[in-house]
N, C-alpha and C positions, 0 to 999 in steps of 0.2 A: 339670443337669450333662450334658455331651455324651457321646455314646457311646464306651465305652473302645474305643481302637484295637487291633486284632487284628495287624496287620502288625509285623514285628519292628522295622523302621526307624521306623514311627510311634511304638512304644513307647519306641525309644531317645531318639527326640526329645522325647518327653513327659517323660522322666525328666531329662534335660539341661537342658531348659527350666525344671524345677522349681528349678534353682539359680539362676535369674535373680533376684538381689536377696536371695538367701539363701545366704552363703557355706559355711555347715556345716549339715547336716541329718541327723537320725536317720533310720532306716527308717520310723517311724511318720509322722513329717513328710512324707517322700517320698509315702507311700501315700495320705496326706490330701491332698496337692496333685496328684497324678496321677490318683486313683481307680483305679488299678492293684490286683489281688489282691496281699494281702502276700507270698505265697509267690513269686508272680511278679516282683514287685518286687524282692525279696531275691536271687534268681536272676540277675536283670539286674544289680543292684548289684555283685554278687562278680564277675560275668564282667567288668564294667567295670573294677573294680579290677586285675584281672589283666592286662587289656589296657593299663593306665595312663591310661585315660580319666578314672578316678575314683582318689581316694586315700582310704583308710579310717584313721581313727585313733579306736580305741575302738569306741564305737557310733556315731560322727558321720562322714559321708561329704563330701567337698569335691572341686572339680574338679581333675583330675591333670595331671601334666606333659605328657602327649600331646596334650591340647587347647591347652595354652599353646604347644606346638612347632607345632602346626597352624594356631593362630591368628596366630602370629609369621610363619610361612611365608606366609600369605594376605596379611599386612599388606605385607610385604617384596617380595611378587611384584606388587603394585599398581603399575601403571604411573605414575599420578601421584605417589604416594609416592616412588618413585625419581627422578623428576624434580624433585620438590621439595627433596629431601634436602639438595644441595649449597647451595641458597639458605638454608635453615633455618640451616645450619651458619654461612653467612657473616653472617647477621643476629645470631645469637649472639657471633661473633667481633666484630662492630662494636659491639654495645650491651652486651654482658656480662649481658644479662637471658636470660629462659628463653623459648625458642620453641616454640609448638606447631602442628600440623598437625592438623585435624579435620573430621569429616563429622557429618551429621545423621542420626540413627537415631530414629525417633518423636519424642520430646520432648526427647531428650537430645543432647548432644555425645558423639562417641566419638573418642577421641585416637589418630590413626594414628602419631604421632611426637611426641617430647619431646626437645628439645635444650637442655641446660643442667646444669652440674655441681654445684657446691655449693648455688647459689641454688635449683636444682631440688628438692633435698630438702626445701625448706620449703614446697613446693607438694604437696599430696595427688594431683594428676594423674599418670597413667601411661599407657603404651602399651596400648590395649585398654579403658581404663576410660571411666567415663562420668560427666558432670556434667548437671545440669539446664540445658537450653540457654538459658532466659531469665535465668540467673544468670551467664552468661559473655559475654565480648565476640564469641568466635567462633560461639557459639549464637546470638546475636542476629543477626550477619551472615547466618547461614544460615537463619533463620526469616524474615528481612526480604526475601530474595532467593528464597524458595520460591516454587513455582508459584502464581498468584493462585487464591484460595480455599482453598489449603490452609495458608497463612501466617496466616489470620486466627485470632487466639487466641480470639475469641468463639464459634468454631465448636466448641462443646464437646460436641455430640451432643444427641440427644433429651432434653428436659427439662432442658437446662443453659443456656438462652439468658441473656444479660445478662453482668454482671461476674462473674467467678470468682475465688477466692482462688488462689494459686500457692504452691508449696513456697518457703520462704525458707532460705537458706543461713546468711545473717548478717541482722543489723539493717538493712542497706543494700540488701538484695534487693528486686527488683521484687516487689510483693505481690499484684497482681490484673491480670487481662487487659485491663482498661482501660488502666492504667498501662502495660502492655507493648506494647500496640497503638500507643499515642503514640510509645513509645521506637522501635519499627520504623519508623515513618513518618519519625522523624529519621535513623534509619540509612540509609533508602533515599535519603534527600535528600542526606546527607553521603558516603555511599558507604564509610563507616567506622563500626565501633562501638567503644565504650569501656565499661569497668565499673571502678569504683572499690570495692573491698572488698565486692563483691556475692556473691562465690563464697568468698573466702578472707579473713579479717581482716588488714588492712595490705598487702594486695597489691592491684594493679590491672592490667588489661590493654587493649590496643588491637588490633584485628582488622580485616582486610579479605578480601574474597572472591577464590577462585580460579576462573576461567571466563570466558564470554563476557560482555559488558556487560549488566548487569541480572539476571544469573544466577550461582549460586554452586554449582559443583560440590563445592567444599571450601573451607576458609577457614584463614588462618594469623594467628597472634597473637603479640605480644610481651607478656611479664608481668615484673612486677617490683615491687619495693616501692613502695608508691603514693607516697610522699614522695619518690621519685627519678625516676618516670615522667614523661614529657613528653606530654601526651594532645593533641597538635597535629602539624602537618606534619613536625616533626623525627623523628618516629617513623613517621608515616603515610606518608611519601613513599618511604623505603626498604621498607616493608612492601608497598607497590603495585608497586615494582619487582620484588620478589622474587616476589610473586604472578604478575605478568605474566611473569617470566622461567621461572617454573615451569610456566605454562600452554603457553607457547611450547615449551619443552624437552619436554613431554609430547606435543606433537603438536596440542593445542588443538581447536578445533571440528572439524577433519578427522576427528578419532577419535571425538568424542563420548563422552569418557571418563566412566565412572561408577565410583567407588572401590569397592571389594569390599563395604565395610559400609554403604554409602549406601542410605537409605530416606527416603521422604517421605511423610508422614500427617498428618491434620489435627491441629492444636494441641488437647489434651485438658485438660480441668481436672484438677489432682490433689486428690483429695477427702481423703485422709489425711495431714495435713500434719504433718511431723517440726519442734519449735520451733526445687571451685573448680574460667582459660579462656584 
């Protein structure tokens, strides 16, 4: 275990990071995950509750509304998000399908925007939420256009050479890094990614990158019932026009925009496998 941090801000970050992947936790669980002394952890948790950074329900803690507010503020201040928003609404108006804007964070897609009313309720995606990148069209686009050497799914770290199993959201999800590598080659060749029921049963998506040629600062997708989607130029063409318009509207390469949540790291294997873009 790494040395327990002493600075207040470091301890605060450690406590908040403990909620990544764990929506509700008890004091004992937080102590276990952070390594902080029980008394210190309890004092910090109660102070965070008072400040609305956390919420307590009985013996369990969860992220509070202040974090939601700050996260929303960060997203809506993002220049690319603001530039893309009118194009996302226009795509939804034209197609009737759900439209997403997302960026890559580690091996996941983080959604910066979701446009779609009734149909959107059938999709588990939400602003600020995550999905495994290899299961979504947006994620495939972002992985395919990541920097050379970082998008190689076989670079799983020491002791993990060769084909690795990947988390599957449905029976149609890509199951191995070898399969994913072939898919990303195809995405780079076509400049567009598709997924059919790989993240959510009965739904499919088509996505394109936003950025300079050969790069992907972000990506946008159109998602809908798989039996109603057209996985060809009828949807790819308006998507490309929207992506180009958003990039130009934001200032393009002159600003070298990087969305608030954007990170790029090597694709790693997911060792603990549970049995939506």
